[in-house]
C-alpha positions as CSV (number, residue, x, y, z in Angstrom):
1,M,-30.4,-31.1,83.2
2,G,-28.6,-34.2,81.9
3,L,-31.2,-34.4,79.1
4,V,-30.5,-30.9,78.1
5,L,-26.8,-31.5,77.9
6,M,-27.4,-34.6,75.8
7,L,-29.6,-32.7,73.4
8,G,-27.0,-29.9,73.1
9,L,-24.2,-32.3,72.5
10,A,-26.3,-34.1,69.8
11,Y,-27.1,-30.8,68.2
12,V,-23.5,-29.7,68.2
13,T,-22.4,-33.0,66.7
14,H,-25.1,-32.8,64.0
15,L,-24.2,-29.2,63.2
16,H,-20.5,-30.1,62.9
17,A,-21.3,-33.0,60.5
18,L,-23.5,-30.6,58.5
19,L,-20.8,-28.0,58.3
20,I,-18.4,-30.7,57.1
21,E,-20.8,-31.7,54.3
22,I,-21.3,-28.1,53.3
23,E,-17.5,-27.6,53.1
24,K,-17.2,-30.7,51.0
25,G,-20.0,-29.5,48.7
26,A,-18.3,-26.2,48.3
27,E,-15.0,-27.9,47.4
28,H,-16.7,-30.1,44.9
29,S,-18.5,-27.2,43.4
30,Q,-15.2,-25.3,43.1
31,R,-13.6,-28.4,41.4
32,L,-16.4,-28.6,38.9
33,Q,-16.1,-24.9,38.1
34,I,-12.3,-25.3,37.5
35,E,-13.0,-28.4,35.3
36,Q,-15.7,-26.5,33.4
37,A,-13.4,-23.5,32.8
38,D,-10.6,-25.9,31.7
39,K,-12.9,-27.6,29.3
40,A,-14.2,-24.3,27.9
41,Q,-10.6,-23.2,27.3
42,R,-9.7,-26.5,25.6
43,A,-12.8,-26.2,23.5
44,Q,-11.8,-22.7,22.4
45,A,-8.3,-23.8,21.6
46,L,-9.7,-26.7,19.7
47,A,-11.9,-24.4,17.7
48,V,-9.0,-22.2,16.8
49,H,-6.9,-25.2,15.8
50,E,-9.7,-26.5,13.6
51,A,-10.0,-23.1,11.9
52,Q,-6.3,-23.1,11.3
53,L,-6.4,-26.6,10.0
54,A,-9.3,-25.8,7.7
55,K,-7.3,-22.8,6.4
56,A,-4.3,-24.9,5.8
57,Y,-6.4,-27.5,3.9
58,Q,-7.8,-24.6,1.8
59,H,-4.3,-23.4,1.0
60,L,-3.3,-26.9,0.1
61,D,-6.3,-27.3,-2.2
62,E,-5.4,-24.0,-3.9
63,S,-1.8,-25.1,-4.4
64,H,-2.9,-28.4,-5.8
65,W,-5.2,-26.6,-8.2
66,R,-2.5,-24.1,-9.3
67,L,-0.1,-27.0,-9.9
68,A,-2.7,-28.8,-12.0
69,A,-3.8,-25.6,-13.9
70,G,-2.4,-24.4,-17.2
71,G,-1.9,-27.6,-19.1
72,G,1.3,-28.3,-21.0
73,V,4.1,-26.1,-22.3
74,A,2.0,-24.9,-25.3
75,D,-0.7,-23.6,-23.0
76,L,2.0,-21.9,-20.8
77,L,3.5,-20.1,-23.8
78,E,0.1,-19.0,-24.9
79,D,-0.7,-17.6,-21.5
80,I,2.6,-15.6,-21.5
81,A,2.0,-14.3,-25.0
82,H,-1.6,-13.2,-24.1
83,Q,-0.3,-11.5,-20.9
84,G,2.4,-9.6,-22.9
85,H,-0.1,-8.6,-25.6
86,S,-2.6,-7.3,-22.9
87,D,0.1,-5.2,-21.2
88,G,1.8,-3.8,-24.3
89,V,5.0,-5.8,-23.9
90,F,6.9,-7.3,-26.8
91,I,8.2,-10.7,-26.0
92,E,11.4,-11.1,-28.0
93,Q,12.3,-14.6,-26.8
94,V,11.3,-17.3,-24.4
95,E,14.1,-19.7,-23.6
96,L,13.0,-22.9,-21.9
97,L,15.6,-24.4,-19.5
98,P,15.9,-28.0,-18.3
99,E,13.2,-29.1,-15.9
100,I,13.9,-29.6,-12.2
101,A,12.2,-32.6,-10.5
102,H,11.2,-32.1,-6.9
103,D,9.5,-34.5,-4.5
104,H,5.9,-33.5,-5.3
105,H,6.2,-31.1,-8.3
106,I,8.2,-30.3,-11.4
107,E,9.8,-26.9,-11.9
108,L,10.2,-25.5,-15.4
109,P,12.7,-22.5,-15.5
110,M,12.5,-20.1,-18.4
111,Q,14.4,-17.0,-19.5
112,L,12.1,-14.2,-20.8
113,H,13.5,-11.5,-23.0
114,L,11.1,-8.6,-23.0
115,R,10.9,-5.0,-24.4
116,G,8.5,-2.2,-23.5
117,T,8.0,0.8,-21.3
118,Y,8.8,0.7,-17.6
119,V,5.1,0.8,-16.8
120,A,4.2,-2.0,-19.2
121,L,7.0,-4.2,-18.0
122,A,6.1,-3.7,-14.3
123,T,2.5,-4.5,-15.1
124,F,3.5,-7.6,-17.0
125,V,5.6,-9.0,-14.2
126,Q,2.9,-8.6,-11.6
127,G,0.2,-9.9,-13.9
128,L,2.4,-12.9,-14.6
129,S,2.4,-13.9,-11.0
130,Q,-1.4,-13.6,-10.9
131,R,-2.0,-16.2,-13.6
132,P,-4.0,-19.3,-12.7
133,R,-0.9,-21.4,-13.2
134,L,1.7,-21.0,-10.5
135,I,4.5,-18.9,-12.0
136,T,7.1,-17.1,-9.9
137,P,9.5,-14.4,-11.3
138,H,13.0,-14.5,-9.8
139,D,16.0,-12.6,-11.2
140,F,15.6,-9.4,-13.2
141,S,18.0,-7.5,-15.5
142,M,16.9,-4.3,-17.1
143,S,18.8,-2.1,-19.6
144,P,17.9,0.6,-22.1
145,A,16.8,-0.6,-25.5
146,Q,19.1,-0.1,-28.5
147,A,19.0,3.2,-30.2
148,S,18.2,1.5,-33.6
149,G,15.0,-0.1,-32.2
150,P,11.8,1.2,-30.7
151,P,12.3,3.3,-27.6
152,G,11.8,1.7,-24.2
153,L,13.6,-0.8,-22.0
154,R,14.8,-4.4,-22.2
155,L,14.0,-6.7,-19.4
156,Q,15.4,-10.2,-18.8
157,V,13.4,-12.3,-16.3
158,L,14.2,-15.7,-15.0
159,A,10.8,-17.2,-14.1
160,S,9.7,-20.7,-13.1
161,A,6.4,-22.5,-13.8
162,Y,5.3,-25.4,-11.7
163,R,3.2,-28.4,-12.2
164,S,2.3,-31.4,-10.1
165,R,4.0,-34.7,-10.6
166,V,0.6,-36.4,-10.0
167,Q,-2.1,-35.6,-12.5
168,R,-5.4,-35.0,-10.8
169,A,-8.7,-33.5,-11.7
170,A,-9.4,-30.7,-9.4
171,S,-12.1,-28.0,-9.5
172,M,-11.3,-24.4,-8.6
173,P,-11.5,-24.0,-4.8
174,S,-14.2,-21.6,-3.7
175,G,-11.7,-19.5,-1.7
176,L,-9.5,-19.0,-4.8
177,A,-12.5,-18.1,-6.9
178,L,-13.4,-15.3,-4.5
179,E,-9.8,-14.1,-4.1
180,P,-9.6,-10.4,-5.0
181,V,-7.3,-9.4,-7.8
182,R,-4.3,-7.5,-6.4
183,P,-4.0,-4.0,-7.8
184,L,-1.5,-3.4,-10.5
185,P,1.4,-1.1,-9.7
186,S,0.5,2.6,-10.1
187,V,3.7,3.7,-11.9
188,S,3.6,6.9,-13.9
189,R,7.2,7.4,-14.7
190,S,10.3,5.2,-15.1
191,P,12.9,5.6,-12.3
192,F,15.5,5.5,-15.0
193,E,14.3,8.7,-16.6
194,P,15.9,11.9,-15.3
195,P,13.6,14.0,-13.1
196,P,11.9,16.9,-14.7
197,A,14.0,20.0,-14.6
198,M,13.1,22.4,-11.7
199,Q,11.6,25.7,-12.8
200,P,14.3,28.3,-12.5
201,R,13.7,31.1,-10.0
202,Q,12.5,34.2,-11.7
203,Y,14.0,37.7,-11.0
204,L,11.2,38.7,-8.6
205,E,11.8,35.5,-6.6
206,T,15.3,36.6,-5.7
207,L,14.1,39.8,-4.0
208,S,12.9,40.3,-0.5
209,L,9.1,40.9,-0.2
210,D,9.8,44.0,1.9
211,Q,11.3,45.6,-1.2
212,F,8.0,45.5,-3.1
213,E,5.6,48.5,-3.0
214,L,2.0,48.4,-4.1
215,I,1.3,51.6,-6.2
216,G,-2.0,50.6,-7.7
217,S,-4.1,48.0,-9.5
218,L,-5.8,47.5,-12.8
219,A,-9.1,45.7,-13.6
220,R,-10.0,44.0,-16.9
221,G,-13.4,42.5,-16.5
222,E,-13.2,40.1,-13.6
223,L,-9.4,39.9,-13.8
224,R,-7.4,42.2,-11.6
225,F,-3.7,43.1,-11.8
226,A,-1.5,44.5,-9.1
227,L,1.1,47.2,-9.9
228,L,4.2,46.5,-7.8
229,R,7.3,48.7,-7.8
230,V,10.7,47.3,-6.9
231,A,14.1,48.8,-7.7
232,G,12.5,51.6,-9.6
233,V,10.6,49.3,-12.0
234,V,6.9,48.7,-12.0
235,H,5.7,45.1,-12.6
236,R,2.1,44.0,-13.5
237,L,1.3,40.8,-11.6
238,Q,-1.8,38.7,-11.2
239,V,-3.0,35.9,-8.9
240,G,-0.7,33.0,-8.9
241,D,2.5,34.9,-9.8
242,R,5.4,34.3,-7.6
243,L,7.6,36.9,-5.8
244,G,9.9,37.1,-2.8
245,R,12.6,34.7,-1.5
246,D,10.2,32.5,0.6
247,S,8.3,31.0,-2.3
248,G,5.7,33.7,-2.1
249,R,2.6,33.5,-4.3
250,I,-0.1,36.1,-4.8
251,V,-3.4,34.6,-3.6
252,S,-5.7,37.6,-3.9
253,I,-5.7,41.2,-5.3
254,E,-8.0,43.9,-4.2
255,E,-8.1,47.6,-5.1
256,Q,-5.8,48.7,-2.3
257,R,-4.3,45.3,-1.0
258,V,-2.4,42.3,-2.3
259,D,-2.3,39.1,-0.2
260,V,0.8,36.9,-0.5
261,A,1.3,33.3,0.9
262,E,4.9,32.3,1.7
263,E,6.4,29.0,2.8
264,V,8.7,29.4,5.8
265,F,10.5,26.8,8.0
266,V,9.8,27.1,11.7
267,P,12.1,25.0,14.0
268,G,10.1,22.3,15.7
269,K,7.1,22.8,13.4
270,G,8.5,22.3,10.0
271,W,7.3,24.1,6.9
272,L,4.4,26.5,7.4
273,V,2.4,28.9,5.3
274,R,2.7,32.5,6.3
275,H,0.3,35.2,4.9
276,R,1.5,38.7,4.3
277,A,-0.1,41.7,2.8
278,L,1.1,44.6,0.7
279,S,-1.1,47.7,1.1
280,L,-1.4,50.8,-1.0
281,K,0.2,53.7,0.8
282,A,-1.8,56.9,1.3
283,P,-0.6,59.8,-0.8
284,A,1.7,62.2,0.9
285,G,-0.2,65.1,2.7
286,A,-3.5,63.2,2.7
């Protein structure tokens, strides 16, 4: 009996020690998992930081290249003249202002006096900012051209060209070479021009559609006309003609029917298209 008790006590003691080892192993495994997750998170953050750093270096290389591009003042003036000729802009005057020395670059302000259409001037200004050499337009002043000269607008632009204080040989960065050209402004009309005059409402557009009566139709080949009577007068209309107070427009003409599309405002829904029909009335006594 005593032997059994001793064996049981030894087993319990061994089992307790084994459970303690298992618990320690579980805690160690949990610590390793936490450390591994922390290392993975730090590695991911490091990868993001390295990508941001590489992008910053790329932008720095592009800026260095732009500051080194373009050569001297003569090359700059030639670039501006070429840009103006390509965009149909007449450059009346280029006034070079005193240079401004900064810590790492030199700024050359210039006053440009230009003449051309609004579209040409807008294209020129955006194209100027896309030149290889770093040029930034600043202040703008626009006015109509004098009556004695060619028609168009006059534009005064204060722009600045930049160059590096340290001359360095730099090849075009690969990212800059693949940079897509920004689309030029899609301008079709100058905002200084008066808007086109609205088409005056015709007489038939001042009448209610309920006043019109279809009395017949005429056919000339594939073209069909509707005969509509209003206020005792018969009018011959075709597809596309307008009538009615709600911007009605004839969309189809059949032998005994005319379809009209109107534009009506419905609260909560906005402007909607409403279709109505004018039908030929049956003769009296038929």
